[in-house]
Structures are given as C-alpha cells and as structure tokens.
C-alpha positions as CSV (number, residue, x, y, z in Angstrom):
1,X,-20.7,-24.7,-8.8
2,X,-21.1,-21.5,-10.9
3,X,-18.3,-19.9,-12.8
4,X,-18.9,-16.1,-13.1
5,X,-17.2,-13.8,-15.6
6,X,-15.9,-10.2,-15.1
7,X,-16.6,-10.5,-11.3
8,X,-16.2,-7.5,-9.0
9,X,-13.7,-8.3,-6.2
10,X,-14.2,-5.2,-4.0
11,X,-16.3,-7.1,-1.4
12,X,-13.7,-9.9,-1.3
13,X,-10.5,-7.9,-0.3
14,X,-10.1,-6.0,3.0
15,X,-8.3,-3.1,1.2
16,X,-11.5,-2.5,-0.7
17,X,-9.8,-2.5,-4.1
18,X,-12.3,-2.2,-6.9
19,X,-10.8,-4.7,-9.4
20,X,-12.3,-7.5,-11.5
21,X,-11.5,-11.2,-11.9
22,X,-11.8,-12.5,-15.4
23,X,-13.5,-15.6,-13.9
24,X,-14.7,-16.3,-10.3
25,X,-15.9,-19.5,-8.7
26,X,-16.7,-20.6,-5.1
27,X,-15.7,-24.1,-4.1
28,X,-17.6,-25.7,-1.2
29,X,-16.3,-29.3,-1.5
30,X,-13.3,-31.4,-2.5
31,X,-15.4,-32.6,-5.4
32,X,-15.7,-29.0,-6.7
33,X,-11.9,-28.6,-6.6
34,X,-11.3,-31.9,-8.3
35,X,-13.8,-30.9,-11.0
36,X,-11.9,-27.7,-11.7
37,X,-8.7,-29.6,-11.9
38,X,-10.2,-32.1,-14.3
39,X,-11.6,-29.4,-16.5
40,X,-8.2,-27.6,-16.7
41,X,-9.0,-24.4,-14.9
42,X,-5.7,-24.5,-13.0
43,X,-3.8,-24.6,-16.3
44,X,-4.4,-20.8,-16.6
45,X,-3.4,-18.0,-14.2
46,X,-5.3,-18.6,-11.0
47,X,-5.6,-17.2,-7.5
48,X,-6.9,-19.1,-4.4
49,X,-8.8,-16.5,-2.3
50,X,-9.6,-16.9,1.4
51,X,-10.7,-14.0,3.5
52,X,-8.9,-11.5,1.2
53,X,-7.2,-9.9,4.2
54,X,-3.6,-10.5,3.2
55,X,-3.7,-9.3,-0.4
56,X,-3.3,-6.1,-2.3
57,X,-4.7,-6.0,-5.8
58,X,-2.9,-3.5,-8.1
59,X,-4.9,-4.5,-11.2
60,X,-7.6,-6.7,-12.6
61,X,-6.9,-10.4,-12.4
62,X,-6.6,-12.1,-15.7
63,X,-7.5,-15.7,-15.0
64,X,-9.7,-17.5,-12.5
65,X,-10.1,-16.5,-8.8
66,X,-11.1,-19.6,-6.7
67,X,-12.9,-18.6,-3.4
68,X,-12.2,-21.3,-0.9
69,X,-15.4,-21.9,1.2
70,X,-14.8,-25.4,2.5
71,X,-16.4,-25.6,6.0
72,X,-15.7,-28.2,8.7
73,X,-15.4,-28.5,12.4
74,X,-14.7,-32.2,13.4
75,X,-13.3,-33.6,16.6
76,X,-10.8,-36.3,15.5
77,X,-9.5,-37.2,19.0
78,X,-10.2,-36.2,22.5
79,X,-8.6,-37.1,25.9
80,X,-8.7,-35.5,29.4
81,X,-5.8,-33.4,28.4
82,X,-6.3,-32.3,24.8
83,X,-8.5,-32.4,21.7
84,X,-7.6,-32.7,18.1
85,X,-9.9,-30.7,15.8
86,X,-10.1,-30.5,12.0
87,X,-11.1,-27.1,10.7
88,X,-12.1,-26.5,7.1
89,X,-10.0,-24.1,5.1
90,X,-13.0,-21.8,4.4
91,X,-13.8,-21.2,8.0
92,X,-13.3,-17.6,9.3
93,X,-10.2,-17.6,11.5
94,X,-11.5,-15.4,14.3
95,X,-14.7,-17.5,14.5
96,X,-12.5,-20.6,14.7
97,X,-10.5,-19.0,17.6
98,X,-13.8,-18.1,19.4
99,X,-15.1,-21.7,18.9
100,X,-12.0,-23.0,20.6
101,X,-12.0,-20.4,23.4
102,X,-15.7,-21.0,24.1
103,X,-15.1,-24.7,24.2
104,X,-12.4,-24.3,26.8
105,X,-9.6,-25.4,24.5
106,X,-6.3,-23.4,24.8
107,X,-3.7,-22.5,22.3
108,X,-5.4,-20.1,19.9
109,X,-6.4,-17.3,22.3
110,X,-3.4,-15.1,21.5
111,X,-4.4,-15.3,17.9
112,X,-7.8,-13.7,18.4
113,X,-9.1,-11.1,15.9
114,X,-6.6,-11.9,13.2
115,X,-8.4,-11.4,9.9
116,X,-8.6,-14.1,7.2
117,X,-9.5,-17.7,6.8
118,X,-8.3,-21.0,8.3
119,X,-6.7,-22.1,5.0
120,X,-4.4,-19.1,4.9
121,X,-3.2,-19.6,8.5
122,X,-0.6,-22.3,7.8
123,X,0.6,-20.7,4.5
124,X,1.5,-17.5,6.3
125,X,2.2,-19.3,9.7
126,X,0.2,-16.5,11.3
127,X,1.2,-15.3,14.7
128,X,0.7,-12.7,17.3
129,X,1.6,-12.0,21.0
130,X,4.2,-14.8,21.2
131,X,2.2,-17.5,19.5
132,X,2.2,-18.9,16.0
133,X,-0.1,-21.4,14.3
134,X,2.7,-23.9,14.1
135,X,2.6,-24.2,17.9
136,X,-0.7,-26.1,17.8
137,X,-0.8,-27.5,14.3
138,X,-0.5,-31.2,13.7
139,X,-1.0,-31.4,9.9
140,X,-2.2,-29.5,6.9
141,X,-4.5,-31.3,4.4
142,X,-4.6,-30.2,0.8
143,X,-5.2,-31.2,-2.8
144,X,-2.3,-31.4,-5.4
145,X,-3.5,-29.2,-8.2
146,X,-1.5,-31.1,-10.8
147,X,-2.7,-34.7,-10.2
148,X,-5.7,-34.0,-8.0
149,X,-4.6,-36.2,-5.2
150,X,-5.6,-35.5,-1.6
151,X,-2.4,-35.3,0.6
152,X,-1.2,-34.1,4.0
153,X,1.9,-32.7,5.5
154,X,2.9,-33.0,9.2
155,X,4.0,-29.9,11.1
156,X,7.7,-30.7,10.5
157,X,7.1,-31.2,6.8
158,X,5.6,-27.7,6.5
159,X,9.0,-26.1,7.2
160,X,7.4,-23.3,9.2
161,X,9.4,-20.2,9.8
162,X,8.5,-16.6,10.7
163,X,5.5,-15.8,8.4
164,X,6.7,-18.5,6.1
165,X,6.1,-22.2,5.2
166,X,6.6,-24.7,2.4
167,X,3.3,-23.4,0.9
168,X,4.9,-20.0,0.1
169,X,8.0,-21.7,-1.5
170,X,8.2,-25.2,-3.0
171,X,4.4,-25.7,-3.0
172,X,3.4,-22.2,-4.0
173,X,0.6,-22.3,-6.6
174,X,0.8,-26.2,-6.6
175,X,-1.8,-27.0,-3.9
176,X,-5.0,-25.8,-2.3
177,X,-5.4,-26.3,1.4
178,X,-8.7,-28.1,2.3
179,X,-8.4,-28.3,6.2
180,X,-5.9,-28.2,9.1
181,X,-5.7,-30.4,12.2
182,X,-5.0,-28.6,15.5
183,X,-4.1,-30.0,18.9
184,X,-5.7,-27.8,21.5
185,X,-5.1,-28.2,25.3
186,X,-7.7,-28.4,28.0
187,X,-5.2,-27.3,30.6
188,X,-3.4,-24.7,28.7
189,X,-0.4,-22.7,29.9
190,X,-1.2,-19.1,29.1
191,X,1.3,-16.9,27.3
192,X,1.1,-13.4,28.8
193,X,4.6,-12.0,28.4
194,X,4.4,-10.6,24.9
195,X,3.1,-7.1,24.0
196,X,0.5,-5.4,26.3
197,X,-1.4,-8.5,27.5
198,X,-0.4,-8.2,31.1
199,X,-1.1,-4.5,31.3
200,X,-4.5,-5.0,29.6
201,X,-5.4,-7.7,32.1
202,X,-4.3,-5.4,34.9
203,X,-6.6,-2.7,33.6
204,X,-9.5,-5.2,33.9
205,X,-8.4,-6.1,37.5
206,X,-7.9,-9.7,36.4
207,X,-5.2,-11.5,38.5
208,X,-5.9,-15.1,37.5
209,X,-6.8,-14.9,33.8
210,X,-8.7,-17.6,31.9
211,X,-8.4,-18.5,28.2
212,X,-11.4,-16.2,27.6
213,X,-9.7,-13.3,29.5
214,X,-6.6,-13.6,27.4
215,X,-8.6,-13.7,24.2
216,X,-10.6,-10.6,25.2
217,X,-7.4,-8.8,26.2
218,X,-5.9,-9.4,22.8
219,X,-9.1,-8.3,21.1
220,X,-9.1,-5.1,23.2
221,X,-5.5,-4.4,22.3
222,X,-6.0,-5.1,18.6
223,X,-9.2,-3.0,18.4
224,X,-7.4,0.0,20.0
225,X,-4.5,-0.1,17.5
226,X,-6.0,-1.5,14.3
227,X,-8.7,0.0,12.1
228,X,-11.8,-2.0,11.2
229,X,-11.5,-2.9,7.5
230,X,-15.2,-2.4,7.1
231,X,-14.6,1.3,8.1
232,X,-11.1,1.9,6.7
233,X,-9.6,-0.4,4.1
234,X,-6.5,-2.2,5.3
235,X,-4.9,-5.6,5.5
236,X,-3.6,-5.4,9.1
237,X,0.2,-5.5,9.3
238,X,1.6,-4.7,5.9
239,X,5.2,-5.5,6.8
240,X,7.1,-8.3,8.4
241,X,9.1,-7.6,11.6
242,X,12.7,-7.9,10.2
243,X,15.2,-10.4,11.6
244,X,18.7,-8.9,11.6
245,X,22.2,-9.9,12.7
246,X,23.1,-8.8,16.2
247,X,26.1,-6.9,14.9
248,X,23.7,-4.6,13.0
249,X,21.5,-4.3,16.0
250,X,24.4,-3.1,18.1
251,X,25.1,-0.4,15.6
252,X,21.4,0.7,15.7
253,X,21.5,0.7,19.5
254,X,24.4,3.1,19.5
255,X,22.3,5.8,18.0
256,X,18.8,4.5,19.0
257,X,19.1,2.9,22.5
258,X,15.3,2.8,22.8
259,X,15.0,0.4,19.7
260,X,12.5,-2.4,20.3
261,X,14.1,-5.8,19.6
262,X,13.5,-9.4,20.6
263,X,16.3,-12.1,20.6
264,X,15.8,-15.0,18.1
265,X,19.0,-16.9,18.6
266,X,22.6,-16.2,19.6
267,X,23.3,-14.3,16.4
268,X,19.9,-12.7,15.4
269,X,17.2,-10.5,16.7
270,X,13.8,-9.4,15.5
271,X,13.0,-5.7,15.3
272,X,9.6,-4.1,15.6
273,X,8.9,-2.9,12.1
274,X,6.2,-0.5,13.4
275,X,8.9,1.2,15.6
276,X,11.2,1.6,12.6
277,X,8.5,3.1,10.5
278,X,7.4,5.5,13.2
279,X,11.0,6.6,13.8
280,X,11.3,7.3,10.0
281,X,8.4,9.7,10.3
282,X,5.6,7.8,8.7
283,X,3.2,7.0,11.5
284,X,-0.1,8.8,10.8
285,X,1.2,10.4,7.6
286,X,-1.2,10.6,4.8
287,X,-0.1,10.5,1.1
288,X,-2.9,11.2,-1.3
289,X,-5.6,8.6,-0.7
290,X,-3.5,6.3,1.4
291,X,-1.2,6.5,4.4
292,X,0.2,4.8,7.6
293,X,-2.4,4.5,10.3
294,X,-2.2,7.0,13.2
295,X,-2.4,4.2,15.9
296,X,-0.2,1.6,14.2
297,X,2.5,2.5,11.7
298,X,2.6,-1.1,10.4
299,X,-0.9,-0.7,8.9
300,X,-1.3,1.0,5.5
301,X,-4.8,2.2,4.9
302,X,-7.1,3.1,2.0
303,X,-8.9,6.4,2.8
304,X,-11.6,5.6,0.3
305,X,-10.3,6.1,-3.2
306,X,-6.8,4.7,-3.2
307,X,-5.6,2.4,-6.0
308,X,-3.6,-0.7,-5.3
309,X,-0.6,1.0,-7.1
310,X,-0.8,4.0,-4.8
311,X,-0.6,1.7,-1.7
312,X,2.2,-0.3,-3.3
313,X,4.2,2.9,-4.1
314,X,3.7,4.1,-0.5
315,X,4.9,0.8,0.9
316,X,8.1,0.8,-1.1
317,X,8.7,4.5,-0.3
318,X,8.5,3.5,3.4
319,X,10.8,0.6,2.8
320,X,13.5,2.8,1.2
321,X,13.1,5.4,3.9
322,X,13.6,2.9,6.7
323,X,16.6,1.3,4.9
324,X,18.3,4.7,4.5
325,X,17.9,5.5,8.2
326,X,18.6,2.1,9.8
327,X,20.2,-0.1,7.2
328,X,17.3,-2.5,7.5
329,X,15.2,-3.4,4.5
330,X,11.6,-4.3,5.4
331,X,9.6,-6.9,3.5
332,X,5.9,-6.8,2.7
333,X,3.8,-9.4,4.6
334,X,0.9,-8.7,2.2
335,X,0.7,-10.6,-1.1
336,X,0.8,-8.0,-3.9
337,X,-1.0,-9.0,-7.1
C-alpha cells in the first residue's frame, strides 16, 4: 500500500476535472483499510472514491483520497431458483451486471451501463428503467471507520429510498463498503414497462426477450442518449427526478398537460427532471465550457476546459430556472466536493 502526495485526480473522475488530492492511496484488501484506520488516516478529511462517476470536484482535495479497489466475486448460495453472490466494492458496476447476465442470472439487466463501482451502488441506491439495487440486495458489508470492526446491514436496515440510503445519512463518512450480497434469479420476471425498453426490443424484432436482450436494449437506449465520459466529460444524470405532492402536480398539468409523471403513492408523484429542464429551455444549451447535453437534458457536460465551479454554477442556475417556471426545486444527484 503506497500513499502518494499531490496526486492528480483527472483520470479518476468522469467529469475530467483536473484537481489534486493532498494524499492518495489505493486499498486492495480489508487489511489495507484497517491499517489506515490504525494509523489515523481517517481522523483527517477523507474521501472514499469508487468509479468517480457520481462526483464533481470544484477544488483540490485537502486530505486523503482512498480509492476502493476491493475485488471479489463469490457464490455464497445456489439453488435451482436463485443464486446469492458477493461482489467486492471495487468491482466495476457494468462488468458486474454483464457477469450476472452472461451467467443467466436475472435482476440486474435493467441496470446495465450505469457508470461507477459496486461499492457506490447501495449508497446511492442506484436505479434505472423501473429497477433499483435494493430490489436484489440482501446485505451490505462494511468496515466501521471509527473502531475498525467488520459489520453488515440487511436490506431493511439500509433504509433505502429513491437515490438514498443510511449510508448517505446516519453512516455518512463513518464506514467504507467492502462488498455487497445480491440475490439473483435463474427464472427472472423481466421488467419491460419502463422507458423505451419495449420499443427498443420491437426495433430488434424481439418478441420473447431474454435477460441478455433486455440488457442490450438498455445499453442501446443509454448509448443513444448519454455521452461517453471518455469523449465528453459528464457524470450521467446530474439531477434527481423530483417527488412532489399530487396537488402541485395537478397545478402543473393545468398549464402543461403533457408533463411526464409517475405515481409513487396516493399523495405523491415523481416527475421527469429531464422534461422539466428541457421545458425550461436548457436542453442542448451551452454556457461557456459546459452545458446541458443535446440528447439528454439531465446530463451536464464538460466540453473540455470547464472548471468544477462552472458546472456547479450552471447546475444551480438550472435549478432556479426550473423552480421559477414550475414551482419544483431539483436536487443534484451528484456529490459536489
């Protein structure tokens, strides 16, 4: 384990921000993490870094950046109906999905091509096309950064919500995820009713889709809408889809009957943030070195020389604009440092 000083983070964040970490270290084992705890490295400002796909650096990081590179794929239990697999927190998420899909295990196919690492998945409760990680997660394994103990939380104990969990609240900056245990089905019921999955399958003349077919459909859709971070810096969806009271939704419908919404419960609905941003006139609009992407208004991009502060300023300008027009205040999904 080597601790490096004044470390360049540009290759480690998908926005491509050229910032430095005062200290940087890669951890490949639980022993590494416990050594850092014992030596007091978590008593200073620290940042646990996974795939760097859900973060916007607006300045250099004063403290230590810990790159989680714990790798594991272990079958814990297997029956004729399902398999329980433990995945290390440092595994690349999309590769994990492909591993499951190619093994014939269902449950993750709708989450194909989401950037980032396995360790970040439960923290954010990542989701797409009608599926969230909580739907297949049994438990999250982690190390308490105060005492150094190895612990686990069950699905229920994680208090999952839309893009939220206990790890973003009570346990924020108190633990480091080491692995997650997922229960994947061998005879999975496919979820096709969200987004453009059915139309994409129809384009391919697929009438009886398999897990692989659904995964590829999701990949096709995402690639058509989202820019590749290797070509155009971005972090995917920058904003959460807002959940609002139905009373406010009815007011919006009166002037915008075409508004895209999804019922959550009797009193609340979720709005499509991308639609709100587009209606406010931001889709495809460039401001200096940044802007909202032409194919997906939710995605803020770095055209090559943007600073983190530029992107942050644009984000909050969009937030204010949408609030003025619709009375709905968007929240960033991205972690702004």
